[in-house]
C-alpha positions in Angstrom: 0.0 0.0 0.0 1.4 3.4 -1.0 1.4 5.7 2.1 2.9 8.7 0.4 1.3 12.0 1.3 0.0 13.9 -1.6 0.8 17.6 -1.5 -1.9 19.9 -2.7 -0.8 21.6 -5.9 -1.0 25.3 -6.1 -1.7 26.7 -9.5 -0.3 29.9 -11.1 -3.3 31.1 -13.1 -3.2 34.9 -12.9 -6.3 35.3 -15.1 -8.4 33.0 -12.9 -7.2 34.8 -9.8 -7.8 38.2 -11.2 -11.4 37.3 -12.2 -12.0 35.8 -8.8 -10.6 38.8 -7.0 -12.6 41.2 -9.2 -15.8 39.3 -8.3 -15.0 39.1 -4.6 -14.1 42.8 -4.5 -17.5 43.6 -6.1 -19.4 41.1 -4.0 -18.0 42.3 -0.7 -19.2 45.8 -1.4 -22.8 44.7 -1.8 -25.3 44.7 1.0 -24.9 41.7 3.3 -27.3 38.8 2.7 -28.2 36.2 5.3 -26.2 33.4 3.6 -23.5 35.6 2.2 -22.1 37.2 5.3 -18.6 38.3 6.1 -17.6 34.8 7.2 -18.6 33.3 3.8 -16.6 35.9 1.9 -13.6 35.5 4.3 -13.6 31.7 3.5 -13.8 32.4 -0.2 -10.8 34.8 -0.1 -8.7 32.4 2.0 -9.5 29.6 -0.4 -8.2 31.7 -3.3 -5.1 32.5 -1.2 -4.5 28.8 -0.5 -5.3 27.3 -3.9 -3.2 29.7 -6.1 0.3 31.1 -6.1 -0.5 34.8 -5.8 1.7 37.7 -6.9 2.5 40.4 -4.3 -0.1 42.7 -5.8 -2.8 39.9 -5.6 -1.8 39.3 -1.9 -2.3 43.0 -1.3 -5.7 42.9 -2.9 -6.8 39.9 -0.8 -5.6 41.7 2.4 -7.4 44.9 1.5 -10.7 43.0 0.9 -10.2 41.0 4.2 -9.7 44.3 6.1 -13.0 45.6 4.6 -14.8 42.6 6.0 
């Protein structure tokens, strides 16, 4: 039995990250809805941060949006 641990791959897909950050930036400026509260958006942002290799500029955008929440 193979017991190697599989490392999660992080992707460098700037166009995907930019589209996601554009959406999250817009969405977090909208009025809060019951299911789409600050905790939901925080989880979405942290998922982007974990799944992708972000540039310094993208990290700054994520941090700015997180501060707004």
